PDBQT receptor file of N, H, CA, C and O in Angstrom, charges set to zero:
ATOM      1  N   MET A   1      45.001 -54.933 -77.303  1.00  0.00    +0.000 N 
ATOM      2  CA  MET A   1      45.646 -55.619 -76.205  1.00  0.00    +0.000 C 
ATOM      3  C   MET A   1      47.155 -55.618 -76.430  1.00  0.00    +0.000 C 
ATOM      4  O   MET A   1      47.629 -55.941 -77.519  1.00  0.00    +0.000 OA
ATOM      5  N   ALA A   2      47.897 -55.256 -75.398  1.00  0.00    +0.000 N 
ATOM      6  H   ALA A   2      47.512 -54.994 -74.513  1.00  0.00    +0.000 HD
ATOM      7  CA  ALA A   2      49.350 -55.144 -75.504  1.00  0.00    +0.000 C 
ATOM      8  C   ALA A   2      49.997 -56.521 -75.638  1.00  0.00    +0.000 C 
ATOM      9  O   ALA A   2      49.572 -57.495 -75.017  1.00  0.00    +0.000 OA
ATOM     10  N   GLN A   3      51.020 -56.568 -76.456  1.00  0.00    +0.000 N 
ATOM     11  H   GLN A   3      51.365 -55.777 -76.961  1.00  0.00    +0.000 HD
ATOM     12  CA  GLN A   3      51.807 -57.783 -76.641  1.00  0.00    +0.000 C 
ATOM     13  C   GLN A   3      52.852 -57.870 -75.523  1.00  0.00    +0.000 C 
ATOM     14  O   GLN A   3      53.213 -56.845 -74.946  1.00  0.00    +0.000 OA
ATOM     15  N   PRO A   4      53.343 -59.069 -75.210  1.00  0.00    +0.000 N 
ATOM     16  CA  PRO A   4      54.374 -59.194 -74.166  1.00  0.00    +0.000 C 
ATOM     17  C   PRO A   4      55.607 -58.337 -74.435  1.00  0.00    +0.000 C 
ATOM     18  O   PRO A   4      56.257 -57.877 -73.496  1.00  0.00    +0.000 OA
ATOM     19  N   SER A   5      55.935 -58.116 -75.706  1.00  0.00    +0.000 N 
ATOM     20  H   SER A   5      55.407 -58.489 -76.469  1.00  0.00    +0.000 HD
ATOM     21  CA  SER A   5      57.100 -57.290 -76.033  1.00  0.00    +0.000 C 
ATOM     22  C   SER A   5      56.894 -55.824 -75.665  1.00  0.00    +0.000 C 
ATOM     23  O   SER A   5      57.859 -55.063 -75.596  1.00  0.00    +0.000 OA
ATOM     24  N   GLU A   6      55.647 -55.422 -75.430  1.00  0.00    +0.000 N 
ATOM     25  H   GLU A   6      54.863 -56.040 -75.486  1.00  0.00    +0.000 HD
ATOM     26  CA  GLU A   6      55.342 -54.039 -75.048  1.00  0.00    +0.000 C 
ATOM     27  C   GLU A   6      55.203 -53.873 -73.539  1.00  0.00    +0.000 C 
ATOM     28  O   GLU A   6      55.089 -52.752 -73.044  1.00  0.00    +0.000 OA
ATOM     29  N   MET A   7      55.212 -54.987 -72.808  1.00  0.00    +0.000 N 
ATOM     30  H   MET A   7      55.304 -55.898 -73.210  1.00  0.00    +0.000 HD
ATOM     31  CA  MET A   7      55.044 -54.950 -71.353  1.00  0.00    +0.000 C 
ATOM     32  C   MET A   7      56.402 -55.101 -70.679  1.00  0.00    +0.000 C 
ATOM     33  O   MET A   7      57.279 -55.811 -71.172  1.00  0.00    +0.000 OA
ATOM     34  N   TYR A   8      56.562 -54.429 -69.552  1.00  0.00    +0.000 N 
ATOM     35  H   TYR A   8      55.850 -53.853 -69.151  1.00  0.00    +0.000 HD
ATOM     36  CA  TYR A   8      57.826 -54.461 -68.814  1.00  0.00    +0.000 C 
ATOM     37  C   TYR A   8      57.550 -54.819 -67.365  1.00  0.00    +0.000 C 
ATOM     38  O   TYR A   8      56.579 -54.352 -66.770  1.00  0.00    +0.000 OA
ATOM     39  N   ARG A   9      58.427 -55.665 -66.798  1.00  0.00    +0.000 N 
ATOM     40  H   ARG A   9      59.216 -56.044 -67.281  1.00  0.00    +0.000 HD
ATOM     41  CA  ARG A   9      58.266 -56.120 -65.417  1.00  0.00    +0.000 C 
ATOM     42  C   ARG A   9      59.383 -55.529 -64.552  1.00  0.00    +0.000 C 
ATOM     43  O   ARG A   9      60.546 -55.492 -64.954  1.00  0.00    +0.000 OA
ATOM     44  N   CYS A  10      59.001 -55.065 -63.351  1.00  0.00    +0.000 N 
ATOM     45  H   CYS A  10      58.056 -55.095 -63.024  1.00  0.00    +0.000 HD
ATOM     46  CA  CYS A  10      59.965 -54.549 -62.383  1.00  0.00    +0.000 C 
ATOM     47  C   CYS A  10      60.780 -55.725 -61.847  1.00  0.00    +0.000 C 
ATOM     48  O   CYS A  10      60.217 -56.752 -61.470  1.00  0.00    +0.000 OA
ATOM     49  N   GLN A  11      62.104 -55.574 -61.813  1.00  0.00    +0.000 N 
ATOM     50  H   GLN A  11      62.561 -54.739 -62.119  1.00  0.00    +0.000 HD
ATOM     51  CA  GLN A  11      63.002 -56.658 -61.434  1.00  0.00    +0.000 C 
ATOM     52  C   GLN A  11      63.455 -56.606 -59.968  1.00  0.00    +0.000 C 
ATOM     53  O   GLN A  11      64.299 -57.406 -59.563  1.00  0.00    +0.000 OA
ATOM     54  N   THR A  12      62.917 -55.689 -59.175  1.00  0.00    +0.000 N 
ATOM     55  H   THR A  12      62.232 -55.039 -59.504  1.00  0.00    +0.000 HD
ATOM     56  CA  THR A  12      63.313 -55.673 -57.771  1.00  0.00    +0.000 C 
ATOM     57  C   THR A  12      62.771 -56.918 -57.083  1.00  0.00    +0.000 C 
ATOM     58  O   THR A  12      61.761 -57.477 -57.511  1.00  0.00    +0.000 OA
ATOM     59  N   VAL A  13      63.430 -57.347 -56.034  1.00  0.00    +0.000 N 
ATOM     60  H   VAL A  13      64.250 -56.893 -55.686  1.00  0.00    +0.000 HD
ATOM     61  CA  VAL A  13      63.177 -58.634 -55.399  1.00  0.00    +0.000 C 
ATOM     62  C   VAL A  13      61.719 -58.838 -54.986  1.00  0.00    +0.000 C 
ATOM     63  O   VAL A  13      61.150 -59.885 -55.295  1.00  0.00    +0.000 OA
ATOM     64  N   ASN A  14      61.112 -57.909 -54.321  1.00  0.00    +0.000 N 
ATOM     65  H   ASN A  14      61.573 -57.059 -54.070  1.00  0.00    +0.000 HD
ATOM     66  CA  ASN A  14      59.767 -58.116 -53.776  1.00  0.00    +0.000 C 
ATOM     67  C   ASN A  14      58.670 -57.379 -54.532  1.00  0.00    +0.000 C 
ATOM     68  O   ASN A  14      57.596 -57.147 -53.978  1.00  0.00    +0.000 OA
ATOM     69  N   CYS A  15      58.916 -57.005 -55.793  1.00  0.00    +0.000 N 
ATOM     70  H   CYS A  15      59.788 -57.193 -56.243  1.00  0.00    +0.000 HD
ATOM     71  CA  CYS A  15      57.910 -56.215 -56.499  1.00  0.00    +0.000 C 
ATOM     72  C   CYS A  15      57.228 -57.024 -57.607  1.00  0.00    +0.000 C 
ATOM     73  O   CYS A  15      56.190 -57.638 -57.363  1.00  0.00    +0.000 OA
ATOM     74  N   GLY A  16      57.781 -57.034 -58.796  1.00  0.00    +0.000 N 
ATOM     75  H   GLY A  16      58.625 -56.534 -58.994  1.00  0.00    +0.000 HD
ATOM     76  CA  GLY A  16      57.170 -57.754 -59.903  1.00  0.00    +0.000 C 
ATOM     77  C   GLY A  16      56.067 -56.997 -60.624  1.00  0.00    +0.000 C 
ATOM     78  O   GLY A  16      55.343 -57.588 -61.425  1.00  0.00    +0.000 OA
ATOM     79  N   TYR A  17      55.922 -55.695 -60.358  1.00  0.00    +0.000 N 
ATOM     80  H   TYR A  17      56.511 -55.215 -59.707  1.00  0.00    +0.000 HD
ATOM     81  CA  TYR A  17      54.907 -54.885 -61.045  1.00  0.00    +0.000 C 
ATOM     82  C   TYR A  17      55.116 -54.968 -62.559  1.00  0.00    +0.000 C 
ATOM     83  O   TYR A  17      56.251 -54.917 -63.033  1.00  0.00    +0.000 OA
ATOM     84  N   ILE A  18      54.037 -55.094 -63.307  1.00  0.00    +0.000 N 
ATOM     85  H   ILE A  18      53.115 -55.135 -62.922  1.00  0.00    +0.000 HD
ATOM     86  CA  ILE A  18      54.103 -55.143 -64.761  1.00  0.00    +0.000 C 
ATOM     87  C   ILE A  18      53.498 -53.863 -65.325  1.00  0.00    +0.000 C 
ATOM     88  O   ILE A  18      52.332 -53.550 -65.088  1.00  0.00    +0.000 OA
ATOM     89  N   TYR A  19      54.329 -53.122 -66.087  1.00  0.00    +0.000 N 
ATOM     90  H   TYR A  19      55.277 -53.377 -66.279  1.00  0.00    +0.000 HD
ATOM     91  CA  TYR A  19      53.810 -51.934 -66.762  1.00  0.00    +0.000 C 
ATOM     92  C   TYR A  19      53.132 -52.375 -68.046  1.00  0.00    +0.000 C 
ATOM     93  O   TYR A  19      53.764 -52.960 -68.925  1.00  0.00    +0.000 OA
ATOM     94  N   ASN A  20      51.844 -52.091 -68.148  1.00  0.00    +0.000 N 
ATOM     95  H   ASN A  20      51.330 -51.615 -67.434  1.00  0.00    +0.000 HD
ATOM     96  CA  ASN A  20      51.049 -52.435 -69.316  1.00  0.00    +0.000 C 
ATOM     97  C   ASN A  20      50.657 -51.126 -70.004  1.00  0.00    +0.000 C 
ATOM     98  O   ASN A  20      49.938 -50.317 -69.417  1.00  0.00    +0.000 OA
ATOM     99  N   PRO A  21      51.120 -50.906 -71.243  1.00  0.00    +0.000 N 
ATOM    100  CA  PRO A  21      50.796 -49.638 -71.912  1.00  0.00    +0.000 C 
ATOM    101  C   PRO A  21      49.304 -49.442 -72.163  1.00  0.00    +0.000 C 
ATOM    102  O   PRO A  21      48.855 -48.307 -72.320  1.00  0.00    +0.000 OA
ATOM    103  N   ASP A  22      48.532 -50.519 -72.203  1.00  0.00    +0.000 N 
ATOM    104  H   ASP A  22      48.897 -51.441 -72.075  1.00  0.00    +0.000 HD
ATOM    105  CA  ASP A  22      47.084 -50.372 -72.379  1.00  0.00    +0.000 C 
ATOM    106  C   ASP A  22      46.440 -49.674 -71.184  1.00  0.00    +0.000 C 
ATOM    107  O   ASP A  22      45.426 -48.993 -71.334  1.00  0.00    +0.000 OA
ATOM    108  N   LYS A  23      47.022 -49.840 -70.010  1.00  0.00    +0.000 N 
ATOM    109  H   LYS A  23      47.846 -50.393 -69.889  1.00  0.00    +0.000 HD
ATOM    110  CA  LYS A  23      46.465 -49.264 -68.786  1.00  0.00    +0.000 C 
ATOM    111  C   LYS A  23      47.141 -47.964 -68.384  1.00  0.00    +0.000 C 
ATOM    112  O   LYS A  23      46.508 -47.108 -67.766  1.00  0.00    +0.000 OA
ATOM    113  N   GLY A  24      48.420 -47.796 -68.723  1.00  0.00    +0.000 N 
ATOM    114  H   GLY A  24      48.935 -48.491 -69.225  1.00  0.00    +0.000 HD
ATOM    115  CA  GLY A  24      49.162 -46.630 -68.268  1.00  0.00    +0.000 C 
ATOM    116  C   GLY A  24      49.449 -46.757 -66.777  1.00  0.00    +0.000 C 
ATOM    117  O   GLY A  24      49.555 -47.867 -66.254  1.00  0.00    +0.000 OA
ATOM    118  N   ASP A  25      49.573 -45.629 -66.098  1.00  0.00    +0.000 N 
ATOM    119  H   ASP A  25      49.487 -44.728 -66.523  1.00  0.00    +0.000 HD
ATOM    120  CA  ASP A  25      49.857 -45.608 -64.659  1.00  0.00    +0.000 C 
ATOM    121  C   ASP A  25      49.074 -44.462 -64.036  1.00  0.00    +0.000 C 
ATOM    122  O   ASP A  25      49.475 -43.301 -64.120  1.00  0.00    +0.000 OA
ATOM    123  N   ARG A  26      47.956 -44.801 -63.413  1.00  0.00    +0.000 N 
ATOM    124  H   ARG A  26      47.630 -45.744 -63.344  1.00  0.00    +0.000 HD
ATOM    125  CA  ARG A  26      47.113 -43.762 -62.814  1.00  0.00    +0.000 C 
ATOM    126  C   ARG A  26      47.847 -42.990 -61.728  1.00  0.00    +0.000 C 
ATOM    127  O   ARG A  26      47.742 -41.766 -61.650  1.00  0.00    +0.000 OA
ATOM    128  N   LYS A  27      48.592 -43.707 -60.887  1.00  0.00    +0.000 N 
ATOM    129  H   LYS A  27      48.677 -44.702 -60.949  1.00  0.00    +0.000 HD
ATOM    130  CA  LYS A  27      49.306 -43.061 -59.785  1.00  0.00    +0.000 C 
ATOM    131  C   LYS A  27      50.335 -42.048 -60.307  1.00  0.00    +0.000 C 
ATOM    132  O   LYS A  27      50.500 -40.966 -59.744  1.00  0.00    +0.000 OA
ATOM    133  N   GLY A  28      51.017 -42.421 -61.385  1.00  0.00    +0.000 N 
ATOM    134  H   GLY A  28      50.883 -43.300 -61.842  1.00  0.00    +0.000 HD
ATOM    135  CA  GLY A  28      52.022 -41.531 -61.971  1.00  0.00    +0.000 C 
ATOM    136  C   GLY A  28      51.462 -40.588 -63.011  1.00  0.00    +0.000 C 
ATOM    137  O   GLY A  28      52.216 -39.864 -63.662  1.00  0.00    +0.000 OA
ATOM    138  N   LYS A  29      50.134 -40.585 -63.180  1.00  0.00    +0.000 N 
ATOM    139  H   LYS A  29      49.521 -41.173 -62.652  1.00  0.00    +0.000 HD
ATOM    140  CA  LYS A  29      49.435 -39.726 -64.139  1.00  0.00    +0.000 C 
ATOM    141  C   LYS A  29      49.908 -39.967 -65.575  1.00  0.00    +0.000 C 
ATOM    142  O   LYS A  29      50.041 -39.031 -66.364  1.00  0.00    +0.000 OA
ATOM    143  N   ILE A  30      50.158 -41.246 -65.899  1.00  0.00    +0.000 N 
ATOM    144  H   ILE A  30      50.050 -42.006 -65.258  1.00  0.00    +0.000 HD
ATOM    145  CA  ILE A  30      50.531 -41.629 -67.253  1.00  0.00    +0.000 C 
ATOM    146  C   ILE A  30      49.266 -42.161 -67.928  1.00  0.00    +0.000 C 
ATOM    147  O   ILE A  30      48.679 -43.134 -67.455  1.00  0.00    +0.000 OA
ATOM    148  N   PRO A  31      48.837 -41.534 -69.030  1.00  0.00    +0.000 N 
ATOM    149  CA  PRO A  31      47.588 -41.958 -69.672  1.00  0.00    +0.000 C 
ATOM    150  C   PRO A  31      47.718 -43.323 -70.350  1.00  0.00    +0.000 C 
ATOM    151  O   PRO A  31      48.824 -43.744 -70.692  1.00  0.00    +0.000 OA
ATOM    152  N   PRO A  32      46.599 -44.010 -70.544  1.00  0.00    +0.000 N 
ATOM    153  CA  PRO A  32      46.624 -45.274 -71.281  1.00  0.00    +0.000 C 
ATOM    154  C   PRO A  32      47.212 -45.081 -72.679  1.00  0.00    +0.000 C 
ATOM    155  O   PRO A  32      47.202 -43.977 -73.223  1.00  0.00    +0.000 OA
ATOM    156  N   ASP A  33      47.720 -46.163 -73.245  1.00  0.00    +0.000 N 
ATOM    157  H   ASP A  33      47.728 -47.060 -72.804  1.00  0.00    +0.000 HD
ATOM    158  CA  ASP A  33      48.331 -46.180 -74.581  1.00  0.00    +0.000 C 
ATOM    159  C   ASP A  33      49.655 -45.426 -74.642  1.00  0.00    +0.000 C 
ATOM    160  O   ASP A  33      50.045 -44.953 -75.709  1.00  0.00    +0.000 OA
ATOM    161  N   THR A  34      50.353 -45.306 -73.504  1.00  0.00    +0.000 N 
ATOM    162  H   THR A  34      50.036 -45.690 -72.637  1.00  0.00    +0.000 HD
ATOM    163  CA  THR A  34      51.684 -44.713 -73.462  1.00  0.00    +0.000 C 
ATOM    164  C   THR A  34      52.699 -45.847 -73.393  1.00  0.00    +0.000 C 
ATOM    165  O   THR A  34      52.715 -46.608 -72.426  1.00  0.00    +0.000 OA
ATOM    166  N   GLY A  35      53.534 -45.961 -74.400  1.00  0.00    +0.000 N 
ATOM    167  H   GLY A  35      53.520 -45.343 -75.185  1.00  0.00    +0.000 HD
ATOM    168  CA  GLY A  35      54.554 -47.008 -74.431  1.00  0.00    +0.000 C 
ATOM    169  C   GLY A  35      55.617 -46.786 -73.369  1.00  0.00    +0.000 C 
ATOM    170  O   GLY A  35      55.802 -45.668 -72.888  1.00  0.00    +0.000 OA
ATOM    171  N   PHE A  36      56.318 -47.859 -73.006  1.00  0.00    +0.000 N 
ATOM    172  H   PHE A  36      56.167 -48.767 -73.398  1.00  0.00    +0.000 HD
ATOM    173  CA  PHE A  36      57.344 -47.769 -71.961  1.00  0.00    +0.000 C 
ATOM    174  C   PHE A  36      58.451 -46.782 -72.349  1.00  0.00    +0.000 C 
ATOM    175  O   PHE A  36      58.923 -46.020 -71.506  1.00  0.00    +0.000 OA
ATOM    176  N   ALA A  37      58.861 -46.795 -73.612  1.00  0.00    +0.000 N 
ATOM    177  H   ALA A  37      58.477 -47.415 -74.297  1.00  0.00    +0.000 HD
ATOM    178  CA  ALA A  37      59.921 -45.895 -74.073  1.00  0.00    +0.000 C 
ATOM    179  C   ALA A  37      59.503 -44.427 -73.969  1.00  0.00    +0.000 C 
ATOM    180  O   ALA A  37      60.355 -43.546 -73.849  1.00  0.00    +0.000 OA
ATOM    181  N   ALA A  38      58.204 -44.164 -74.014  1.00  0.00    +0.000 N 
ATOM    182  H   ALA A  38      57.512 -44.879 -74.111  1.00  0.00    +0.000 HD
ATOM    183  CA  ALA A  38      57.697 -42.789 -73.947  1.00  0.00    +0.000 C 
ATOM    184  C   ALA A  38      57.549 -42.273 -72.523  1.00  0.00    +0.000 C 
ATOM    185  O   ALA A  38      57.253 -41.096 -72.316  1.00  0.00    +0.000 OA
ATOM    186  N   LEU A  39      57.755 -43.152 -71.535  1.00  0.00    +0.000 N 
ATOM    187  H   LEU A  39      57.995 -44.108 -71.704  1.00  0.00    +0.000 HD
ATOM    188  CA  LEU A  39      57.660 -42.699 -70.144  1.00  0.00    +0.000 C 
ATOM    189  C   LEU A  39      58.786 -41.721 -69.844  1.00  0.00    +0.000 C 
ATOM    190  O   LEU A  39      59.885 -41.872 -70.378  1.00  0.00    +0.000 OA
ATOM    191  N   PRO A  40      58.538 -40.721 -69.001  1.00  0.00    +0.000 N 
ATOM    192  CA  PRO A  40      59.614 -39.790 -68.652  1.00  0.00    +0.000 C 
ATOM    193  C   PRO A  40      60.742 -40.515 -67.914  1.00  0.00    +0.000 C 
ATOM    194  O   PRO A  40      60.506 -41.520 -67.243  1.00  0.00    +0.000 OA
ATOM    195  N   ASP A  41      61.964 -40.001 -68.042  1.00  0.00    +0.000 N 
ATOM    196  H   ASP A  41      62.155 -39.185 -68.587  1.00  0.00    +0.000 HD
ATOM    197  CA  ASP A  41      63.129 -40.638 -67.409  1.00  0.00    +0.000 C 
ATOM    198  C   ASP A  41      63.018 -40.679 -65.889  1.00  0.00    +0.000 C 
ATOM    199  O   ASP A  41      63.614 -41.545 -65.247  1.00  0.00    +0.000 OA
ATOM    200  N   ASN A  42      62.263 -39.753 -65.310  1.00  0.00    +0.000 N 
ATOM    201  H   ASN A  42      61.779 -39.050 -65.831  1.00  0.00    +0.000 HD
ATOM    202  CA  ASN A  42      62.127 -39.728 -63.844  1.00  0.00    +0.000 C 
ATOM    203  C   ASN A  42      60.931 -40.536 -63.344  1.00  0.00    +0.000 C 
ATOM    204  O   ASN A  42      60.593 -40.460 -62.162  1.00  0.00    +0.000 OA
ATOM    205  N   TRP A  43      60.279 -41.317 -64.227  1.00  0.00    +0.000 N 
ATOM    206  H   TRP A  43      60.553 -41.379 -65.187  1.00  0.00    +0.000 HD
ATOM    207  CA  TRP A  43      59.150 -42.150 -63.835  1.00  0.00    +0.000 C 
ATOM    208  C   TRP A  43      59.621 -43.227 -62.869  1.00  0.00    +0.000 C 
ATOM    209  O   TRP A  43      60.709 -43.781 -63.029  1.00  0.00    +0.000 OA
ATOM    210  N   LYS A  44      58.807 -43.520 -61.875  1.00  0.00    +0.000 N 
ATOM    211  H   LYS A  44      57.924 -43.070 -61.745  1.00  0.00    +0.000 HD
ATOM    212  CA  LYS A  44      59.123 -44.529 -60.862  1.00  0.00    +0.000 C 
ATOM    213  C   LYS A  44      58.046 -45.600 -60.831  1.00  0.00    +0.000 C 
ATOM    214  O   LYS A  44      56.893 -45.335 -61.170  1.00  0.00    +0.000 OA
ATOM    215  N   CYS A  45      58.414 -46.801 -60.429  1.00  0.00    +0.000 N 
ATOM    216  H   CYS A  45      59.351 -47.017 -60.154  1.00  0.00    +0.000 HD
ATOM    217  CA  CYS A  45      57.468 -47.897 -60.256  1.00  0.00    +0.000 C 
ATOM    218  C   CYS A  45      56.426 -47.470 -59.223  1.00  0.00    +0.000 C 
ATOM    219  O   CYS A  45      56.793 -47.010 -58.142  1.00  0.00    +0.000 OA
ATOM    220  N   PRO A  46      55.136 -47.614 -59.533  1.00  0.00    +0.000 N 
ATOM    221  CA  PRO A  46      54.106 -47.189 -58.588  1.00  0.00    +0.000 C 
ATOM    222  C   PRO A  46      54.019 -48.070 -57.343  1.00  0.00    +0.000 C 
ATOM    223  O   PRO A  46      53.392 -47.678 -56.358  1.00  0.00    +0.000 OA
ATOM    224  N   VAL A  47      54.631 -49.241 -57.367  1.00  0.00    +0.000 N 
ATOM    225  H   VAL A  47      55.140 -49.560 -58.167  1.00  0.00    +0.000 HD
ATOM    226  CA  VAL A  47      54.572 -50.138 -56.215  1.00  0.00    +0.000 C 
ATOM    227  C   VAL A  47      55.778 -49.953 -55.297  1.00  0.00    +0.000 C 
ATOM    228  O   VAL A  47      55.622 -49.759 -54.092  1.00  0.00    +0.000 OA
ATOM    229  N   CYS A  48      56.998 -50.015 -55.880  1.00  0.00    +0.000 N 
ATOM    230  H   CYS A  48      57.125 -50.173 -56.859  1.00  0.00    +0.000 HD
ATOM    231  CA  CYS A  48      58.201 -49.996 -55.029  1.00  0.00    +0.000 C 
ATOM    232  C   CYS A  48      59.049 -48.735 -55.176  1.00  0.00    +0.000 C 
ATOM    233  O   CYS A  48      59.951 -48.511 -54.369  1.00  0.00    +0.000 OA
ATOM    234  N   GLY A  49      58.779 -47.906 -56.188  1.00  0.00    +0.000 N 
ATOM    235  H   GLY A  49      58.046 -48.088 -56.843  1.00  0.00    +0.000 HD
ATOM    236  CA  GLY A  49      59.524 -46.663 -56.358  1.00  0.00    +0.000 C 
ATOM    237  C   GLY A  49      60.827 -46.800 -57.123  1.00  0.00    +0.000 C 
ATOM    238  O   GLY A  49      61.617 -45.857 -57.145  1.00  0.00    +0.000 OA
ATOM    239  N   SER A  50      61.081 -47.948 -57.755  1.00  0.00    +0.000 N 
ATOM    240  H   SER A  50      60.438 -48.715 -57.737  1.00  0.00    +0.000 HD
ATOM    241  CA  SER A  50      62.313 -48.139 -58.526  1.00  0.00    +0.000 C 
ATOM    242  C   SER A  50      62.271 -47.336 -59.820  1.00  0.00    +0.000 C 
ATOM    243  O   SER A  50      61.199 -46.981 -60.310  1.00  0.00    +0.000 OA
ATOM    244  N   SER A  51      63.445 -47.056 -60.363  1.00  0.00    +0.000 N 
ATOM    245  H   SER A  51      64.316 -47.345 -59.965  1.00  0.00    +0.000 HD
ATOM    246  CA  SER A  51      63.535 -46.294 -61.614  1.00  0.00    +0.000 C 
ATOM    247  C   SER A  51      63.279 -47.199 -62.817  1.00  0.00    +0.000 C 
ATOM    248  O   SER A  51      63.154 -48.415 -62.669  1.00  0.00    +0.000 OA
ATOM    249  N   LYS A  52      63.202 -46.606 -64.001  1.00  0.00    +0.000 N 
ATOM    250  H   LYS A  52      63.304 -45.618 -64.121  1.00  0.00    +0.000 HD
ATOM    251  CA  LYS A  52      62.975 -47.355 -65.230  1.00  0.00    +0.000 C 
ATOM    252  C   LYS A  52      64.078 -48.375 -65.488  1.00  0.00    +0.000 C 
ATOM    253  O   LYS A  52      63.842 -49.379 -66.160  1.00  0.00    +0.000 OA
ATOM    254  N   LYS A  53      65.272 -48.133 -64.967  1.00  0.00    +0.000 N 
ATOM    255  H   LYS A  53      65.464 -47.317 -64.422  1.00  0.00    +0.000 HD
ATOM    256  CA  LYS A  53      66.396 -49.034 -65.178  1.00  0.00    +0.000 C 
ATOM    257  C   LYS A  53      66.162 -50.418 -64.591  1.00  0.00    +0.000 C 
ATOM    258  O   LYS A  53      66.804 -51.381 -65.010  1.00  0.00    +0.000 OA
ATOM    259  N   MET A  54      65.253 -50.531 -63.630  1.00  0.00    +0.000 N 
ATOM    260  H   MET A  54      64.732 -49.749 -63.291  1.00  0.00    +0.000 HD
ATOM    261  CA  MET A  54      64.967 -51.819 -62.976  1.00  0.00    +0.000 C 
ATOM    262  C   MET A  54      63.924 -52.636 -63.741  1.00  0.00    +0.000 C 
ATOM    263  O   MET A  54      63.546 -53.714 -63.282  1.00  0.00    +0.000 OA
ATOM    264  N   PHE A  55      63.454 -52.160 -64.879  1.00  0.00    +0.000 N 
ATOM    265  H   PHE A  55      63.761 -51.284 -65.251  1.00  0.00    +0.000 HD
ATOM    266  CA  PHE A  55      62.432 -52.865 -65.660  1.00  0.00    +0.000 C 
ATOM    267  C   PHE A  55      63.057 -53.580 -66.840  1.00  0.00    +0.000 C 
ATOM    268  O   PHE A  55      63.989 -53.076 -67.467  1.00  0.00    +0.000 OA
ATOM    269  N   LYS A  56      62.526 -54.780 -67.141  1.00  0.00    +0.000 N 
ATOM    270  H   LYS A  56      61.769 -55.189 -66.631  1.00  0.00    +0.000 HD
ATOM    271  CA  LYS A  56      62.958 -55.531 -68.317  1.00  0.00    +0.000 C 
ATOM    272  C   LYS A  56      61.734 -55.967 -69.099  1.00  0.00    +0.000 C 
ATOM    273  O   LYS A  56      60.664 -56.213 -68.543  1.00  0.00    +0.000 OA
ATOM    274  N   SER A  57      61.929 -56.056 -70.417  1.00  0.00    +0.000 N 
ATOM    275  H   SER A  57      62.799 -55.856 -70.868  1.00  0.00    +0.000 HD
ATOM    276  CA  SER A  57      60.843 -56.480 -71.296  1.00  0.00    +0.000 C 
ATOM    277  C   SER A  57      60.425 -57.900 -70.979  1.00  0.00    +0.000 C 
ATOM    278  O   SER A  57      61.252 -58.723 -70.585  1.00  0.00    +0.000 OA
ATOM    279  N   MET A  58      59.134 -58.193 -71.150  1.00  0.00    +0.000 N 
ATOM    280  H   MET A  58      58.463 -57.525 -71.470  1.00  0.00    +0.000 HD
ATOM    281  CA  MET A  58      58.624 -59.538 -70.896  1.00  0.00    +0.000 C 
ATOM    282  C   MET A  58      58.744 -60.421 -72.136  1.00  0.00    +0.000 C 
ATOM    283  O   MET A  58      58.324 -61.578 -72.115  1.00  0.00    +0.000 OA
ATOM    284  N   ALA A  59      59.313 -59.886 -73.213  1.00  0.00    +0.000 N 
ATOM    285  H   ALA A  59      59.655 -58.946 -73.230  1.00  0.00    +0.000 HD
ATOM    286  CA  ALA A  59      59.481 -60.664 -74.453  1.00  0.00    +0.000 C 
ATOM    287  C   ALA A  59      60.632 -61.654 -74.317  1.00  0.00    +0.000 C 
ATOM    288  O   ALA A  59      60.924 -62.394 -75.257  1.00  0.00    +0.000 OA
TER     289      ALA A  59
């Protein structure tokens, strides 16, 4: 189970999507157990389409 320090939340106003490395991102074809730092630079939020820069750690 992922720790809060490994989870990242989208900071856009109406989103709040939480990237959980245990689940990955099916829409973006990111397999489970992929850490946030390992995501490609062009990865986008599956809900709102924001870039990685809009995410902050939940720690």
